[in-house]
Structure formats: C-alpha cells, structure tokens
N, C-alpha and C positions, 0 to 999 in steps of 0.2 A: 578551099570550099568544095564540098560533094554537092553537085548539082544533077538532077533528076533528068535535065533535058540536055546535058551534055552529050555529044553523041561517040568521041571517042577523043584519044590523047593527043591526038594532031591537030584537033582543031583549034583554031585562035580562042586564046582564052578570053572570058568578058574582063575589061578594065576592072581592077581590083578596087581602086577607088571609089569608081562610079558604083561599084556593089555596094560597098560599105555605105554610100550615101543614100542610096535608091532602095536596096533592098536587104540590108542587114537586119536580121530578125531580133526580135526582143526576146532574150531566152527564157524570162520568166513568163512571159505569155505564151509561148509555146510549150513551155512545161505544163501550164495548165490546161492548155486544150489537147494534150497528148492524149491523155485518159479516153477522152471522149471520141476522138477520132480511131482509137484502136476498137471501141466497143462499137463505133459505126463499121469498121472493117470486119468483124468478127460476124456482124449480121451478112455483111457480103458475103464473106467465104462461106457461111453456112449455105445462102441461097446460091452460090455457084455452083455448090456439089448437088443441091437438092434439082436443081435444072438440068444437071448432067453437063454443063457447061465446061466442069473439070471433074476429076474422077473422085468420088468420095473418099479416097485413101488421102489423095492431096488436101481435099476439103478439111477433112479431120486433122492432118498434121497442121495445116495451116493454122485452123480454130485452137487446136491445142497450144501452138507456141504463142499466138497473139492474147491467149488468156495468162499465159505467164508474164507476157510482156505488160499487160495492163496492171497486173498485180506489182511489177517491178516499177512502172511507171508512177502508180499511185504512192509506192513507198520511198519514192526518189531514187531508186536503184538504177532505172533508165531514165537517164535526162540529157538536157541539151548540152551540148558542148559548142563552142565558137565556131568548128570547122563544119558544122553542119547548116544547111541553107534553111531550114526550117525541119520543125517536128515531123513533118508528113516524109521528108527525104530520110530522117534519120529511122524513121518505123520503117521504111521500104526496106533499107540496107540491113537493119537488124533482123527483121523477117527472114530476108534471102540466107544471112550468115547462119540463122538458126534451122531454118527449114528446107535451104537448099533451091532446088528449082521449082517445087512446089510452091514456095514463098513468091516467085516470080509470076506465078498464073494467077495470084490473086489481083492483080492491077490491070486485070481486062475489064472492060466494060464500064470504067471509072476513069476519071480525070483528078488530077488535083484541086481542079476549082471545084468540083462536087463534094471532093473529101474536106474541104476548108470549111465550105458553107454547111456541111453535116456537122462536124465538131463544132461549131461556131451555133447552130441551132440547139444543139446536145447541151453546149455549155449554159446557152441562153436559158433554156427551159428550166435547168437547174438551179442557175442563179435567181431567176423569177421567184420559183417556188420558195428558196430560202429567204430572199427580202421579204416576200407576203408573210411569211412566218415570224420575220422581225417587225414586220408592223403590226402584226397583232400583239406582240408581245409589248411594243410603245402604245399602242391604243388600250391595253390593259392597264397599263401604269397610270395614264391619264384619267382612265375609269375610276381606277382607284382613288386617285387624287380628289377627281371630282364628288365622289361618294363622301369621302372624309371630310370635306370642306365645303358639303353643298350648301349649307346655309350661312355661311359666313360670310357677312357683308364685305363689299370690295367696291371701290369707286371705278365707275364706267368712263370712258374717255372717248372724246372725240377731237380731231385735231389737236390730240396731245393735252386738251383741257380736260378738267374735270366736269363730267357732263349728267350723267344720272347714277342711281345706285345700281349696282350690280353684285355678284357674289363671285367667291373664289370658284365655287361649282361651276357657276356660268361662264366663267373664263375658259377653266380648264376643259370643260366638255365642249366647247366652241370648237376647240382642235380636233378633238376627237372627231366631233360629227363631219369634220371637213374631210380627215381620212378616211373615215367610214365612206364617205361619197365615191372615193377612189377604187372601190372593190370592182366594179366592172370594168374601169381601165386597166387595172393591173390583170385582172382575168384575161383580158383580150390582149395583154402582151404575151401572158403565157401561151395563149393560144397561137399565137403569130410565130412561136417558137416551137410549138409543139408538132412538127412538121417534117416530113422525110425528102430530101431531095437528090438522097444518093440514086446513082444510075440516070443522072441527067448528063453524066460524063462532063463535057466542056460547055454544055448548054445547047447540044443539038441532038442529044439521046445517042443511041448506039446501035449497030446491027445484030449485036448479040439479043438472043431472047431470054431475056432478064426477067425476073419477077419481082418488082418495085414493091408492090403491096407485102409480098412476104417480108421483106425487108422492114416495112413499114411495122408490120405486128411483131417482129422480132424486136426492133427497139422501142416497143412500147408506147409509139407516136400516134398522134391523134387522127393523122392524115397523110396522105402522099400529095406532094405538090405535083400536078400532073404535067402541065406545059413545061419542057425541059429548058427551053430558053427564059422562061418567067422565074426558075430557080436561080439564073445567073442574075436576072432584074430584080430579084427581090433581095440580093446582097448590098448591104449597107441601109436598104429600105426599112428591113425588120429591126436591124439594131437599132435605128433612128427612131422608130417608133416604140420601141421597147424602152430606151431611156425617156421618150416623150410620155410614156404611161406613167412615170413616177414623177413628173414635174409637180402634180399637186401634193405630192406627199412632201417634196422637198421646197416648195413652196409654204406648206404649214409649219415645218421644222424651223424653216428661216425666221418666219413671224414668231413663233413661240421662243426660240432663242433669243430674238432681238427684245420680245417682252421681258425676258427673264435677266438679260444683261441689265435692262432699266431699273425692272422691279427690286434687283437685289443692291441697288445703288443706295447711297447715304441719302440722297433727294426722295425716293420712295421708301426704301426699306420694307416691303411688303413680304418679301419670300425670305426664307433661311434655307439656304442650301449647304449641306454636309461639306464638312472641310476637306473630304476626299476629293470632290469635285472642284475644289477651287487650290488657286494657286497663291505664293505670295510674290514679294518683289525683291529685286535684288539691291534695291537702295532704300526703300521705304518700310520700315519693319512694322509699321500699321496696316499695310495693305493685304487685303484678300481678294482675289481677281476670279471671276467666272469667266476663266480664258476659255474653256470648252465650249461654250454658248458663242462665245465670238467667233471661235474658228468655225464652228458649224454653220453660224451666220453667214460668214465669208464663203464658205465651201458650196452654199446655193448658187453663188456666181461662176463659181469654177465649173460646177455643173451644167450652168446655162451655157458656158463657154465650150464645154464638150457636145451638147446638143446643137449649138450652133454649127461645130465642126461636123458633126454626123450629117447634119441637113446639107451642109455645102460641099461637102467632098463628092457626094454622089450624085449632084446635078448636072446636067448638059455634057451626059456620056452617050454614047452610040450603044446601041443594043449589043449584047452579049458581054464578055468578058473585059474589063478594062484594069490596068494595074492600080488606078485610082482606088479601087476598093480596098487594096490592103491598108490603106491610111484609116478605115474605118473600124479596123480589129482593137488597136490601142483604144481609141476612143472608147468605143464600145466596153472594153473589159475595165477600163479605168473610171468608166462613169457608174457602172454597176458597182463597184467596189468602193467608189465615194458614197454611193447611195447606201449603199448597206452599212458602213462604218458610221457613216451620220445618225442613222436610225438607230444603231446600237448604243452610239454616245448618247444620245437623247434619251433612251431609255433609262441608263444608268442615271442621269441627272434628274429625271422626274423620279425616279425611285429614291433619291434622295433630298427631295424637296418637301418643306414643311412651308409655315405660314407664321407671320408675326401679327397677331390677331389686333393687339393693342394699337399697333402702329397703322394698321387698317383701319379703325375706328377713328383714330384722331385724325384721318384725312376727310371725314366727312363733314367739310365746311358748309354752311347754311345754304349757299347756291345751289348746291347740288341736288334740292329739293325742290327747286323752282319750278321745274317742269310737273310734278306730281301736284304742286299747288294749283296750277293752271288747270289741270285734269280735273281735280276736285270742283272747281268753281263751275267747269264745264258739265258734270254731273248734278251740279244743282240747279243748273238751267241758263247759262250763260252759253255765249256763242264762243267758240274756241278763241277765234281772233281777238274778241274783246278781252276774254280773260286774259291771253298770252300778253296783250297790250296793258293791260292794268298792272300785272306783275313785272313786267318789264320797266316799267317807268315807277314800281316800288320794290326794286328788289332787296332794299334794307328790310323791308317788312319780313322776309322770308327768315325763319327761324330753322334752327337745327332739329331734326327729328329724330327718333329713334330707328336707326338703319335697320335694325334688326325686324323691325315691326313693318317696316317699310316695304323690305324685300318678300315678308311672309305674305303680304297683302296681294301680290302679282300673280295668279293663279291660274292664267291661262296657259295653255301647251306652248313650252320654250321660254315663259316667263320665269323669275327667280325662284318662285316657289313651286313652278310646276316644269322642271329641266327635263321630263322624261327621260331620266337616266336609264329606266328599266327597259324604255324602247330601246335606245342606243345600246344597251346590253345585249340585247336580243339581236341586233343587227350585227355586233360583233361576234357573238357565237355562231353565225350564219358562214363567218371567213373560215376556209377550210385549208 
C-alpha cells in the first residue's frame, strides 16, 4: 500500500490488518472523486505559477499532465487499484511519474485534508445540480398528470377512510407543490457546496503567499471559505446539510409511492400503471406487482439512516481534522446516489401512470357527501354545529350526488375546481 505520509523504507510499517479495517478505501468512491480532485489541482497548479511560487515552466508542465490525467480519469483509463491508499496518493504518484520533479512541486501550500474537502465540494455541487434537474423532470411528470386528469373525481381520505370528494388533479398536484416548496432548500445546498477550501492546507493556512481567490475564480465557485480552520470544521457538516436539503423531496416520494401501492391494489384499483413498471410473481401467475414503488417507499428509510449517520459521525469532535470525518464520505455519496435514483425511478413510474375512471366513480358512496350537505345547511342559515349534529344523526338520509358536479362547484384557490395549476407551472418554470 502506497502511503503519502511514509517517510522511508526502514520505517516500521503500519499494521496491515488494522489498515484494512480502518483505512481501506472504497475504489468506486475514489474513482468518482478523482476527476474533481484533479480539476482542483489544475487550478492550484496554475495559481502557483501565477504567484511565482513555482516557475511558469513547471506550472505549465504540471497543468498539461493534469489535464491529460483528467481525461484519463473521466474515461476510466486512470483508475484506482487496491495498492493505492486513496485517489489522492494515486494522482500524486502518477503526476510525478509523468512530470518528474515538477510534479513534486505541486504539493506545496496544500494538504490532503483540503484536497479531500475540495474534491468533495466540487462533487457535491455537481451532484446537487444534477438532482435538481431530476427533480424538475419528476415535477413536470406530476404537472402533466395533474393537467390530464385535473377534473376527474377521486375520493379524498382521512384516517384511511373515505372523507370528502377530491380529484386526481388535486391528489397529483399536492405532491407537485410539496416538491416545489423545496426550491430554496435545495438551492441552499448548492450554495454550501459552491465554495473553495483549497489553500486552507491542514486547517491552519500556510506561510506561502498563495492567491486563494484566484483558485476560486478558476474553479467557477461562488466564494472562498475564508477561515482555514472553518474549512475543516465544515467537513461532514456540509455533507450532512446537503442530504438534509433533500429530505422534503424524499418524504414526498415516499408518500407518493405508498399511495400508488395502495391505489393499484385490488381493494382500490384507482390507478393503472404500465406493465413495464410492474413485476410478476414466481408462484402466482395472476399477480402484477408495483415493486418499484415498494422499493422507493423503503429507500426513504435507508435515506433517513444515511442522514442520521451523517449527523452522528461528526458530533463531539475536537476542532481541526479528525479521522472520523472519513466516515462521512460514503454516507454522503451513497445518500446522493439513493436520492438521484429514487427520483429517476419515480419519474418513470409517473410517466407510465393512468387512471381507472369507472372505479373511481364507483368509490363515491353516499357518506362521502355528508360534509357538503352540512355546508349547504349552513349557507341556508343554520349554525355549523346544529347542521353537523342533524346530519350526523341522520346519515342514512344523505344521498349519492354527482361527483363531477360536486368538485366543479368548489372554486376557491386550492379547491378542486381551482387548483392553480397555472401558478404551479409558473413556479416550476423558475427552477433553473
């Protein structure tokens, strides 16, 4: 195992089994982070030349080889193998192999600590941007579903019991609006990752006269994290808050998936999901199962576990770097992947969802109109409580009504005949 910190061949080697237990890197994670690390090092190498901390010739040679290495890393030609401690040690060794002594000069005024955080921030920023785009795709799918079935009556439920008339459009757009409300939270997560920490070194700055603002501009980042110690203090904290930013989305997906599992069951049979989104049974030939929604429903709880781990692993630590931080990396990367794939899967399902209008109509039993009868009595002059008691004691007198006419008559903003889908569509267009 090649280690950056090993001083010479005579040094007593670290216990191999202890290394495997505590420090063995996940090759997949480091392969994902490698391009971002190289991207940050290119900016650092350019800055060292511009500030004359190294010669322009060495800077140009370093940058030239790093750009080739970036292409190699993105194509998979440069990748992690088990003998490397992490992607950072591989990049350093490979650069020195390609650029000679010039490669050794790149590693002044930085530490593997700020290198790890830099790569993670760049990775996080790009992943958040990608997931934000995926969220928009899902919301567009929900908007289309809401528009298509806007005025189709659907029973509304409280306590899992039929309650009052609703509509398919109301049901679908309720999830849309919940997701739309997450915009500022997700944008805040992007901002948390849109920051340069390179140059903070091990968390205490450096004696070299570096230009951190220059690196920030080269990387296209929103700002420089100023205090060098805060750069290390933010490790794990930003990862945690980034995951937290998507809790609202994962919550909405969980509830949506659960509704769809029930609403496609024989007991409800309200929704029709394409066969391409369902599976069969190994023993029961009659079965078509909405397994993807069950998986998505379950993954919300896996996500909650990632969030709890991210919160827990960084607590009660002394200021400065602690090895505990490394445990936040897999939680962060796995959490973002879980969010991304859950959103993508739910989008596919919604795009393949229709309704069974006849079954929806049959579900309107007389009792579901009871509250509307009470409200009509109130509009005729009775007090609400008197009208409520009268209908409650005479529920058998409540008759089945025309569900379509019922939902058409509710016209205030947010009611079935005025869902404000144009407003929601405008809000969705503001997502960039």
